C-alpha positions as CSV (number, residue, x, y, z in Angstrom):
1,M,-37.8,-6.1,5.0
2,A,-34.3,-6.3,3.5
3,Q,-32.2,-3.1,3.5
4,V,-29.5,-3.0,0.6
5,L,-26.3,-1.4,1.6
6,E,-23.4,-0.6,-0.9
7,F,-19.8,-1.4,0.3
8,K,-17.2,0.5,-1.5
9,L,-13.4,-0.1,-1.7
10,P,-11.8,1.5,1.4
11,D,-8.7,3.4,1.9
12,L,-5.8,0.7,2.3
13,G,-3.5,3.3,3.8
14,E,-0.1,4.9,3.0
15,G,-1.8,6.9,0.2
16,L,-2.7,4.4,-2.0
17,T,-5.5,5.4,-4.4
18,E,-6.5,2.3,-6.4
19,A,-6.3,-1.7,-6.2
20,E,-6.7,-4.3,-8.3
21,I,-8.7,-7.2,-8.0
22,V,-7.1,-10.5,-7.6
23,R,-9.6,-13.0,-6.6
24,W,-13.4,-12.7,-5.3
25,L,-13.9,-14.6,-2.5
26,V,-17.8,-14.5,-2.5
27,D,-20.2,-15.0,-5.4
28,V,-23.7,-13.1,-5.8
29,G,-26.4,-14.9,-3.5
30,D,-23.7,-16.1,-1.0
31,V,-24.5,-15.2,2.6
32,V,-21.6,-13.1,4.2
33,A,-21.1,-12.5,8.0
34,I,-19.7,-9.2,9.6
35,D,-16.0,-8.8,8.9
36,Q,-15.7,-11.7,6.4
37,P,-13.2,-11.3,3.8
38,V,-15.2,-11.0,0.4
39,V,-12.5,-10.0,-2.0
40,E,-8.6,-10.5,-2.5
41,V,-6.7,-7.0,-4.0
42,E,-3.5,-6.1,-4.9
43,T,-2.1,-2.6,-4.0
44,A,1.1,-1.1,-5.0
45,K,2.3,-2.5,-1.8
46,A,0.7,-5.8,-1.0
47,M,-1.8,-8.4,-1.4
48,V,-4.8,-7.5,0.8
49,E,-7.9,-9.5,1.9
50,V,-10.7,-6.9,2.2
51,P,-13.6,-7.8,4.8
52,C,-17.1,-6.5,4.5
53,P,-18.6,-4.5,7.4
54,Y,-22.0,-5.9,6.7
55,G,-23.7,-9.3,7.5
56,G,-26.3,-10.5,4.8
57,V,-26.7,-11.6,1.1
58,V,-24.6,-10.5,-1.4
59,T,-26.8,-9.0,-4.3
60,A,-24.2,-7.6,-6.6
61,R,-20.2,-7.4,-7.2
62,Y,-18.5,-4.7,-9.6
63,G,-15.3,-5.6,-11.3
64,E,-14.0,-8.8,-12.8
65,E,-10.7,-10.1,-11.5
66,G,-8.0,-8.1,-13.0
67,T,-10.0,-4.9,-13.1
68,E,-8.5,-1.8,-11.3
69,L,-10.9,0.2,-9.1
70,P,-10.0,3.5,-7.3
71,V,-10.6,3.9,-3.8
72,G,-14.3,4.7,-3.0
73,A,-15.4,2.8,-6.1
74,P,-18.4,0.1,-5.1
75,L,-17.2,-3.4,-4.6
76,L,-20.5,-5.2,-3.8
77,T,-23.9,-4.8,-2.4
78,V,-25.4,-6.5,0.4
79,A,-29.0,-7.0,1.5
80,V,-29.0,-6.9,5.3
81,G,-31.9,-8.5,6.8
82,A,-32.7,-11.1,4.1
83,S,-33.4,-14.4,5.7
84,S,-31.0,-16.9,4.4
85,A,-29.5,-20.3,6.2
86,V,-26.2,-21.1,5.7
87,D,-24.5,-24.1,8.1
88,G,-27.9,-23.8,10.2
89,K,-27.4,-20.0,11.0
90,E,-29.1,-17.1,9.4
91,A,-27.5,-13.9,8.3
92,G,-29.6,-10.5,9.1
93,P,-30.0,-8.8,12.4
94,A,-32.0,-11.9,13.9
95,A,-29.1,-14.0,14.0
96,E,-26.2,-11.2,14.0
97,P,-27.0,-9.0,16.9
98,A,-24.3,-6.5,15.6
99,S,-25.4,-6.6,12.1
100,A,-25.0,-3.8,9.7
101,S,-28.8,-2.8,9.9
102,S,-28.7,-2.6,13.9
103,A,-25.1,-1.1,14.0
104,Q,-26.4,2.0,11.7
105,A,-29.7,2.1,14.0
106,S,-27.3,2.5,16.9
107,G,-24.7,4.5,15.3
108,E,-22.0,1.9,15.5
109,S,-20.1,0.0,12.9
110,S,-18.3,-3.3,12.9
111,G,-14.9,-3.9,14.1
112,N,-13.0,-3.5,10.8
113,V,-9.3,-2.4,10.8
114,L,-8.6,-1.2,7.5
115,V,-8.3,2.5,6.9
116,G,-11.4,4.4,5.7
117,Y,-13.8,2.4,7.9
118,G,-13.8,0.7,11.2
119,T,-14.9,0.9,14.9
120,G,-16.3,3.7,16.4
121,A,-19.4,6.0,15.8
122,P,-19.3,7.5,12.6
123,A,-20.5,11.2,11.8
124,A,-24.1,11.6,10.9
125,R,-24.3,11.4,7.0
126,R,-26.5,13.3,4.8
127,R,-28.3,11.6,2.0
128,R,-26.0,11.2,-1.1
129,I,-27.3,11.7,-4.6
130,R,-25.8,8.5,-6.4
131,P,-26.5,7.8,-10.4
132,A,-27.1,4.4,-11.1
133,V,-24.4,2.0,-11.8
134,P,-24.7,-0.4,-14.7
135,G,-24.5,-3.9,-13.5
136,A,-26.0,-3.3,-9.9
137,A,-29.2,-5.0,-9.3
138,P,-30.0,-4.1,-5.6
139,A,-33.0,-5.8,-4.0
140,A,-35.3,-3.4,-2.5
141,P,-33.3,-0.3,-2.1
142,V,-33.8,2.0,0.9
143,E,-34.4,5.7,0.9
144,R,-33.2,5.7,-2.6
145,A,-35.3,5.8,-5.9
146,P,-35.6,2.7,-7.4
147,A,-33.2,2.1,-10.1
148,P,-34.4,0.0,-13.2
149,A,-33.6,-3.4,-13.5
150,A,-30.5,-4.7,-15.1
151,P,-28.9,-7.8,-15.7
152,A,-26.1,-8.3,-13.2
153,A,-22.5,-7.5,-14.7
154,S,-19.3,-7.4,-12.9
155,A,-17.4,-4.8,-14.9
156,Y,-17.2,-1.5,-13.1
157,V,-18.2,1.3,-15.1
158,E,-17.7,5.0,-13.8
159,P,-20.8,6.6,-13.4
160,T,-22.1,9.9,-15.1
161,P,-23.1,12.2,-12.4
162,A,-26.8,12.7,-11.6
163,P,-28.7,16.0,-12.8
164,A,-28.6,16.8,-9.1
165,V,-25.2,16.5,-8.8
166,Q,-24.3,18.2,-11.9
167,A,-26.6,21.0,-10.7
168,A,-24.5,21.4,-7.4
169,V,-21.2,21.6,-9.4
170,A,-22.5,24.2,-11.7
171,G,-23.8,26.3,-8.7
172,H,-20.4,26.2,-7.1
173,A,-18.0,26.3,-9.9
174,G,-17.9,29.9,-9.7
175,L,-16.5,30.0,-6.3
176,N,-14.0,27.5,-6.1
177,G,-13.7,25.9,-9.6
178,G,-14.8,22.5,-8.7
179,V,-16.6,20.6,-5.9
180,A,-16.5,17.3,-4.2
181,V,-19.6,15.2,-3.7
182,R,-18.2,13.0,-0.8
183,D,-20.5,11.1,1.6
184,G,-23.3,13.6,0.7
185,A,-21.4,16.7,1.5
186,I,-20.2,19.3,-0.9
187,G,-16.2,20.3,-0.4
188,P,-14.0,22.7,-2.1
189,V,-11.5,19.9,-3.8
190,P,-12.6,16.4,-4.7
191,V,-9.6,14.6,-3.5
192,I,-9.2,11.6,-1.1
193,S,-5.5,10.7,-1.2
194,P,-2.8,13.0,0.8
195,L,-0.5,11.5,-1.9
196,V,-2.5,13.2,-4.6
197,R,-2.5,16.5,-2.8
198,R,1.2,16.4,-2.2
199,L,1.9,15.6,-5.7
200,A,0.0,18.6,-6.9
201,R,1.5,20.9,-4.4
202,D,5.1,19.8,-5.0
203,N,4.3,20.5,-8.9
204,G,2.5,24.0,-8.2
205,L,-0.9,22.7,-9.4
206,D,-3.9,24.0,-8.4
207,L,-6.4,21.0,-7.6
208,R,-9.5,23.3,-8.0
209,Q,-8.7,23.8,-11.7
210,L,-8.7,20.1,-12.4
211,T,-11.5,17.7,-13.6
212,G,-11.3,14.4,-12.0
213,S,-11.8,11.1,-13.7
214,G,-13.0,9.1,-10.7
215,P,-16.2,8.5,-9.4
216,D,-18.2,11.7,-8.8
217,G,-15.5,13.7,-10.2
218,L,-12.9,12.4,-7.8
219,I,-9.3,13.6,-8.8
220,L,-6.7,10.7,-8.9
221,R,-3.2,10.7,-9.2
222,A,-3.5,10.0,-13.2
223,D,-5.3,13.4,-13.4
224,V,-2.3,15.4,-11.6
225,E,0.2,13.5,-13.7
226,R,-1.7,14.3,-16.9
227,A,-1.9,17.9,-15.8
228,M,1.8,17.8,-15.1
229,A,2.7,16.5,-18.4
230,A,0.4,19.0,-20.0
231,A,2.1,21.8,-18.2
232,E,5.7,20.7,-19.4
233,A,4.5,20.1,-23.1
234,P,5.8,23.1,-25.3
235,A,3.5,25.7,-26.6
236,V,2.5,25.8,-30.1
237,P,3.4,29.0,-31.6
238,A,0.0,30.6,-33.0
239,A,1.3,31.5,-36.2
240,A,2.7,28.0,-37.0
241,P,0.9,27.0,-40.2
242,T,-1.2,23.7,-40.1
243,T,-0.7,21.7,-43.3
244,T,-2.4,18.2,-41.9
245,A,-5.2,17.6,-39.8
246,P,-4.6,17.1,-36.0
247,V,-4.1,13.5,-35.0
248,A,-5.8,12.4,-31.9
249,P,-3.3,11.4,-29.0
250,A,-4.6,7.9,-29.0
251,A,-4.3,7.1,-32.8
252,A,-0.6,9.1,-32.7
253,A,0.4,6.5,-30.1
254,Q,-0.7,3.7,-32.0
255,T,0.8,4.7,-35.3
256,G,4.1,6.1,-33.8
257,T,4.9,3.4,-31.6
258,R,4.6,-0.3,-32.2
259,G,4.8,-3.3,-29.8
260,E,3.2,-4.7,-26.8
261,R,1.9,-2.3,-24.5
262,I,1.9,-3.0,-20.7
263,P,0.1,-1.1,-18.2
264,L,2.3,0.6,-15.4
265,R,0.0,-0.5,-12.4
266,G,0.6,-2.6,-9.3
267,V,4.2,-3.0,-8.0
268,R,5.6,-2.2,-11.4
269,G,3.7,1.2,-11.2
270,A,4.6,2.1,-7.6
271,V,8.3,1.2,-8.6
272,A,8.2,3.6,-11.6
273,D,6.4,6.3,-9.4
274,K,9.0,6.1,-6.6
275,L,12.1,5.9,-8.7
276,S,10.8,8.6,-11.2
277,R,10.1,10.8,-8.0
278,S,13.5,10.2,-6.5
279,R,15.3,11.0,-9.6
280,R,13.3,14.2,-10.1
281,E,13.8,15.2,-6.4
282,I,17.0,14.1,-4.8
283,P,20.5,15.3,-6.2
284,E,22.3,11.9,-5.6
285,A,25.8,11.1,-6.0
286,T,27.6,7.7,-5.8
287,C,31.0,6.5,-4.6
288,W,32.5,3.3,-4.4
289,V,35.6,1.2,-3.2
290,D,36.7,-2.4,-3.7
291,A,37.1,-4.4,-0.5
292,D,38.9,-7.8,0.3
293,A,36.1,-9.8,2.1
294,T,38.1,-12.7,2.9
295,E,38.3,-12.3,6.5
296,L,34.6,-11.7,6.6
297,M,33.7,-14.8,4.9
298,A,36.1,-16.5,7.1
299,A,34.2,-15.1,10.3
300,R,30.9,-16.0,9.1
301,A,32.1,-19.6,8.3
302,A,33.2,-20.1,11.9
303,M,30.1,-18.3,13.2
304,N,28.1,-21.0,11.5
305,A,30.5,-24.1,12.5
306,S,29.7,-23.1,16.2
307,G,26.1,-24.5,16.0
308,G,23.1,-22.5,16.5
309,P,21.0,-20.7,14.0
310,K,23.0,-19.8,10.6
311,I,24.3,-16.5,10.4
312,S,23.5,-14.9,6.6
313,L,25.8,-12.6,4.6
314,I,23.4,-9.7,4.5
315,A,22.8,-10.0,8.3
316,L,26.6,-9.1,8.9
317,L,26.4,-6.4,6.2
318,A,23.2,-5.0,7.9
319,R,25.2,-5.3,11.1
320,I,28.2,-3.4,9.7
321,C,26.0,-0.6,8.2
322,T,23.8,0.2,11.5
323,A,27.5,0.8,13.2
324,A,28.4,3.1,10.4
325,L,25.2,5.1,10.6
326,A,25.7,5.3,14.3
327,G,29.1,7.4,13.4
328,H,27.5,8.9,10.5
329,P,23.8,9.9,11.3
330,E,23.5,12.3,8.5
331,L,22.8,9.2,6.5
332,N,20.2,8.1,8.4
333,S,17.8,11.0,7.6
334,T,15.0,12.6,5.5
335,V,14.8,16.1,3.7
336,D,11.9,18.4,4.5
337,M,12.0,20.7,1.9
338,E,8.6,22.5,2.9
339,A,10.4,23.3,6.3
340,R,13.8,23.5,4.7
341,E,15.2,21.2,7.4
342,I,17.0,17.9,7.5
343,V,15.4,15.5,9.8
344,R,17.9,13.1,11.4
345,L,16.0,10.0,12.4
346,P,17.0,8.0,15.8
347,E,16.2,4.6,14.8
348,V,17.4,2.6,11.7
349,H,14.6,0.7,9.8
350,L,16.6,-0.9,7.5
351,G,15.2,-1.9,3.9
352,F,16.6,-4.5,1.7
353,A,15.8,-5.1,-2.0
354,A,14.1,-8.5,-2.7
355,Q,13.2,-9.6,-6.2
356,T,9.8,-11.6,-6.2
357,E,7.6,-12.6,-9.1
358,R,5.6,-9.4,-8.5
359,G,8.6,-7.4,-9.1
360,L,11.1,-5.7,-6.8
361,V,10.0,-5.1,-3.2
362,V,11.7,-3.7,-0.2
363,P,10.7,-5.1,2.9
364,V,11.8,-3.2,6.1
365,V,13.5,-4.5,9.3
366,R,12.5,-2.5,12.2
367,D,14.8,-1.2,14.9
368,A,17.8,-3.0,13.1
369,Q,20.2,-0.9,15.1
370,S,19.3,-2.8,18.6
371,R,19.3,-6.4,16.7
372,S,22.2,-9.0,16.7
373,A,23.4,-10.6,13.7
374,E,21.2,-13.7,14.8
375,S,18.1,-11.6,15.3
376,L,19.0,-9.9,11.8
377,S,19.3,-13.3,9.9
378,A,16.2,-14.6,11.5
379,E,14.1,-11.4,10.5
380,F,15.8,-11.2,6.9
381,A,14.6,-14.9,6.3
382,R,11.5,-14.3,7.6
383,L,10.6,-11.4,5.4
384,T,12.0,-13.0,2.4
385,E,9.7,-16.0,2.7
386,V,6.6,-13.6,3.2
387,A,7.8,-11.5,0.0
388,R,7.9,-14.6,-2.2
389,Q,4.4,-15.6,-1.0
390,G,3.2,-12.0,-2.1
391,A,1.8,-11.6,1.5
392,L,3.8,-8.4,2.7
393,T,1.6,-5.9,4.3
394,P,1.9,-2.0,3.8
395,A,3.5,-1.8,7.2
396,D,6.3,-4.3,6.0
397,L,7.0,-2.3,3.1
398,T,6.9,1.5,4.6
399,G,9.0,3.4,7.0
400,G,12.5,2.7,5.9
401,T,15.2,5.1,6.8
402,F,18.2,3.4,4.8
403,T,18.6,0.6,2.4
404,L,20.9,-2.3,1.7
405,N,20.8,-3.5,-1.9
406,N,22.8,-6.9,-2.3
407,Y,22.5,-7.0,-6.2
408,G,25.5,-9.3,-6.4
409,V,22.8,-12.2,-6.2
410,F,22.2,-11.4,-9.9
411,G,26.0,-12.1,-10.7
412,V,27.0,-8.5,-11.1
413,D,30.0,-6.7,-9.4
414,G,28.8,-2.9,-9.4
415,S,25.6,-0.7,-9.7
416,T,24.8,2.9,-9.0
417,P,21.5,2.3,-7.0
418,I,18.8,4.8,-7.0
419,I,17.9,6.1,-3.7
420,N,14.4,4.9,-2.1
421,H,12.8,8.1,-1.5
422,P,12.4,9.7,1.0
423,E,15.6,8.1,2.2
424,A,18.9,9.7,2.0
425,A,21.2,6.7,1.1
426,M,21.6,3.2,-0.3
427,L,24.6,0.8,0.1
428,G,24.9,-1.4,-3.0
429,V,26.8,-4.6,-2.7
430,G,28.0,-6.7,-5.7
431,R,29.2,-10.4,-5.8
432,I,32.0,-11.7,-3.8
433,V,34.6,-13.3,-6.2
434,P,38.4,-14.4,-6.3
435,K,40.5,-11.9,-7.6
436,P,44.1,-11.3,-7.6
437,W,44.8,-8.8,-4.8
438,V,47.9,-7.3,-3.0
439,H,47.7,-8.9,0.7
440,E,50.6,-8.2,3.1
441,G,53.0,-6.8,0.4
442,E,52.3,-10.0,-2.0
443,L,50.0,-10.8,-4.7
444,A,47.2,-13.3,-3.6
445,V,44.1,-14.5,-4.7
446,R,41.6,-13.1,-2.3
447,Q,37.5,-12.8,-1.9
448,V,36.8,-9.3,-3.5
449,V,33.7,-7.4,-3.3
450,Q,32.7,-3.9,-4.7
451,L,30.8,-1.5,-2.3
452,S,28.9,1.4,-3.7
453,L,27.1,4.1,-1.6
454,T,24.5,6.6,-3.3
455,F,23.8,9.3,-1.1
456,D,21.5,12.5,-1.0
457,H,24.0,15.3,-1.5
458,R,21.6,17.6,0.4
459,V,22.3,15.9,3.6
460,C,26.0,15.8,3.7
461,D,29.1,16.2,1.3
462,G,31.6,13.7,-0.2
463,G,33.6,13.7,3.1
464,T,31.0,12.2,5.2
465,A,29.8,9.8,2.7
466,G,33.4,8.7,1.8
467,G,33.8,8.1,5.8
468,F,30.6,5.9,6.1
469,L,31.8,3.9,2.9
470,R,35.4,3.6,4.2
471,Y,34.4,2.4,7.6
472,V,31.9,-0.2,5.9
473,A,35.0,-1.3,3.9
474,D,37.2,-1.5,6.8
475,C,34.9,-3.8,8.7
476,V,34.5,-6.1,5.8
477,E,38.3,-6.4,5.5
478,H,38.9,-6.5,9.1
479,P,35.5,-7.7,11.1
480,S,37.5,-7.4,14.5
481,V,37.0,-3.2,13.7
482,L,33.2,-3.7,14.4
483,L,34.0,-5.0,18.0
484,R,34.4,-1.5,18.9
485,T,31.0,-0.5,18.5
486,L,29.4,-3.8,20.1
């Protein structure tokens, strides 16, 4: 007899709370093998193919392409044990020794590697009371009350809690102001993401007082942000006379602001959140200097004329940055305000801004301090190509300690970069163009570049920042200065 199992959107790591369905890789009625990719989703970090931990026949899908789902929402259901032949093989326990049904019977799971489900023996789970989700048409549910048949639909609808769940919530509301129904257990706060917890903690919000808009009352980041906005809104005096009927927020938005509305989600939403947090939390300052890059350009031309792999300009600037950070470690650090400590980091994981069709992304070159200019050139080229293909993984986009931003490729001379939170500094590089310059006491046309450093004023003062920037400028003007640190 077939057993219908529900596969939910797993936690994709790095505090991600939602993902957008880009492309379904299977249809209803298809036979899938254990760990076969079934859907391609886009998170705020990257494009990810999600494998299904069950083998069997797909009986339902949730969400059209372009739909955004929260972590923990149903993705699809699979009938495990249904006999179906594909390419001469059958799906189910008979053909898959490690099928989902046998895995559940033995207390094991498949070899998935995504965060939130994977290898190992999971803890025993209590039966979960789940309301019927419109659009699901499971075949022969096991240990569940039979749901009325409904036509298959692909749009995910957040369910209304079942009466039993509502009763459980009501019974515990007086104790903690809200409960979570998660994997059949009742917990004090219905939150999965540590990012949501930290956002609430940093802004003094009590998660127990919030009502979640996610499945089964799950508190999402949007719920916390709405509570923050409500807390910051000025109170209306009680005695203020009301001459007109109150206008609903949605109606007010529609009548007060005209034009196209573009949702802040995916990469654009992640960029908005991170830059807003940077400006909100980091007291930043910027200093800049013009430098004569003529000798640096000549040195690069000589390197590339000698044969071998080409050395990129950003690789030379990165090598200069790592040398400067060795002498000014304050700028390769982060601030822990809870512990009231500055954490200086031993390795330089160098991020660099890259503009792609999906928007601005910041891939990270690991251990840049131990790489040569040739190695840096190769890694920059590899990550840039992967970024253009939209195939960067979350690991490629996280963990940076310092960022190099070459906005000169856009044809601009200067900028005031916003620090990539939680880093402490970012070096911006403008375009290199011929300009009049006093060289050896005479006016000459030289290749000039503007360098700007934005730094976290909590980790150092202007003297340290100025010393770092001056060292970078000296290496740009006289590359031989860099030889001291090689």
